[in-house]
C-alpha atoms as one frame of an Amber mdcrd trajectory, in Angstrom:
protein
   0.000   0.000   0.000   1.274   3.466  -0.921   0.674   4.940   2.557   2.862
   2.271   4.142   5.600   2.920   1.583   5.512   6.637   2.375   5.793   6.012
   6.105   8.700   3.638   5.457  10.400   6.392   3.433   9.755   8.847   6.253
  11.414   6.395   8.634  14.670   6.869   6.716  14.393  10.676   7.041  13.846
  10.940  10.808  15.387   9.372  13.898  14.350   5.889  14.980  13.077   7.285
  18.285  10.857   9.844  16.507   9.487   7.164  14.207   8.759   4.760  17.074
   7.173   7.411  19.286   5.049   9.237  16.734   4.820   7.859  13.209   4.642
   4.128  13.928   1.290   4.524  15.663  -0.378   6.250  12.673  -3.104   4.349
  10.835  -3.961   5.220   7.242  -7.652   6.106   6.809  -8.381   4.780   3.346
 -12.104   5.670   3.423 -11.468   9.371   4.095  -8.503   9.666   1.727  -8.243
  10.309  -2.000  -5.382  11.295  -4.308  -5.569  14.965  -3.232  -6.343  14.473
   0.451  -4.540  11.934   2.670  -5.852  11.119   6.152  -4.034   9.325   8.969
  -5.457   8.564  12.395  -3.403   9.120  15.564  -4.174   7.763  19.014  -5.105
  11.125  20.566  -5.991  14.675  19.597  -2.799  16.006  21.177  -0.690  13.485
  19.273  -2.559  14.277  16.038  -1.831  17.995  16.371   1.827  17.364  17.152
   2.339  14.972  14.243   0.509  17.272  11.823   2.632  20.247  12.887   5.915
  18.400  12.695   5.520  15.781   9.962   2.569  16.582   7.621   4.730  18.580
   5.195   7.327  15.801   5.070   4.617  13.210   4.389   3.097  15.399   1.641
   6.523  15.891   0.060   7.217  12.140   0.046   3.803  11.497  -1.581   4.668
  14.083  -4.228   8.013  12.409  -4.903   6.305   9.024  -5.225   3.179  10.023
  -7.207   3.887  13.412  -8.796   0.975  15.051  -6.909   1.275  16.871  -3.587
  -1.782  16.081  -1.463  -3.081  17.829   1.610  -2.237  15.705   4.649  -4.651
  15.522   7.563  -3.850  13.856  10.877  -6.880  13.193  13.074  -7.472  11.347
  16.306  -9.137   7.976  16.376 -12.705   8.111  17.634 -12.676   4.520  18.788
  -9.806   2.394  19.973 -10.273  -1.083  18.552  -9.321  -4.436  19.975  -8.954
  -3.340  23.600  -9.471  -6.248  25.909 -11.247  -5.550  29.188  -8.519  -7.198
  31.214  -5.758  -4.974  29.822  -4.196  -2.544  32.256  -3.835   1.089  31.185
  -0.318   1.980  32.340  -1.085   5.718  32.340  -3.764   5.181  35.000  -1.326
   3.583  37.418  -0.043   6.084  39.944   3.306   5.745  41.669   3.096   4.352
  45.191   5.434   7.011  46.497   7.186   9.979  45.033   9.637  12.609  46.125
   7.921  15.011  43.741   5.331  17.525  44.931   2.423  18.303  42.578   2.072
  21.718  44.246   5.379  22.869  42.778   4.632  24.626  39.494   6.373  27.053
  37.172   3.821  29.688  38.157   4.605  29.644  41.893   8.382  29.308  41.649
  10.432  32.298  42.754  13.226  32.672  40.231  16.440  34.389  41.303  19.962
  34.894  39.994  21.202  31.624  41.477  18.540  29.428  39.857  17.505  31.323
  36.731  19.561  29.149  34.363  18.141  25.895  35.757  14.607  27.354  35.781
  14.781  28.386  32.108  16.163  24.967  31.103  13.438  23.099  33.026  10.804
  25.333  31.396  12.299  24.711  27.935  12.214  20.938  28.486   8.610  21.072
  29.703   7.518  23.232  26.744   9.433  21.359  24.025  10.835  18.058  25.310
  13.692  16.593  23.333  14.217  19.740  21.269  16.876  21.553  23.297  17.899
  19.255  26.124  17.575  15.514  25.958  18.103  14.373  28.616  17.893  17.170
  31.137  20.222  16.423  34.028  19.950  18.566  37.151  22.533  18.017  39.829
  23.152  20.044  42.961  26.435  19.838  44.758  25.176  21.498  47.937  22.648
  19.355  49.779  21.166  22.432  51.455  19.780  23.455  48.036  18.237  20.071
  47.206  14.736  21.539  47.341  15.473  23.398  44.088  16.114  20.151  42.207
  12.898  18.588  43.508  10.981  21.727  42.614  12.361  21.722  39.051  11.487
  18.067  38.539   8.018  18.604  40.009   7.388  21.576  37.731   8.382  19.735
  34.569   6.715  16.400  35.391   3.050  17.185  34.501   3.937  18.724  31.146
   6.240  15.850  30.244   3.842  13.099  31.323   1.305  14.309  28.751   3.788
  13.483  26.023   4.568  10.075  24.558   7.858   8.287  25.239   8.477  10.160
  28.482  10.840   8.540  30.940  11.739  10.124  34.237  14.152   9.096  36.922
  14.265  11.078  40.154  16.577   9.796  42.857  17.941  11.035  46.139  21.457
  10.621  47.436
């Protein structure tokens, strides 16, 4: 199928991690597509918007290279998830038994000063655009009396990062 060939071509143009996290989960919607309008379904609305913003032009270009016509590419969310067994466990619904992170720590209530401005801006950049500037983000404090800053930074970034696919976090104490 042409859609599969295009996605395989795209796989050679982007990193393996990007392909596995975003493109691999796309499903071609043959019923809604025609030669001028190509539709793929993503697993969520957020994922659909992200993929459309980042990859729709690349997909359209690869279709044009393959067929000679540049279609409009639409990425939508699936309205129904098929083949979900009732006994499957949704990993995203499982909460950690314990955590050193405090959900009350947010970017909005953090007091930024000269000593922590650099770390604050980096944590904010990672939360806003994970994997773009810093991947991974490593925050280390030499002075144990300032350890609350590290916990605060991790707590601030955690909610934004958890909404994204392929997010892994490790927070440890000494």
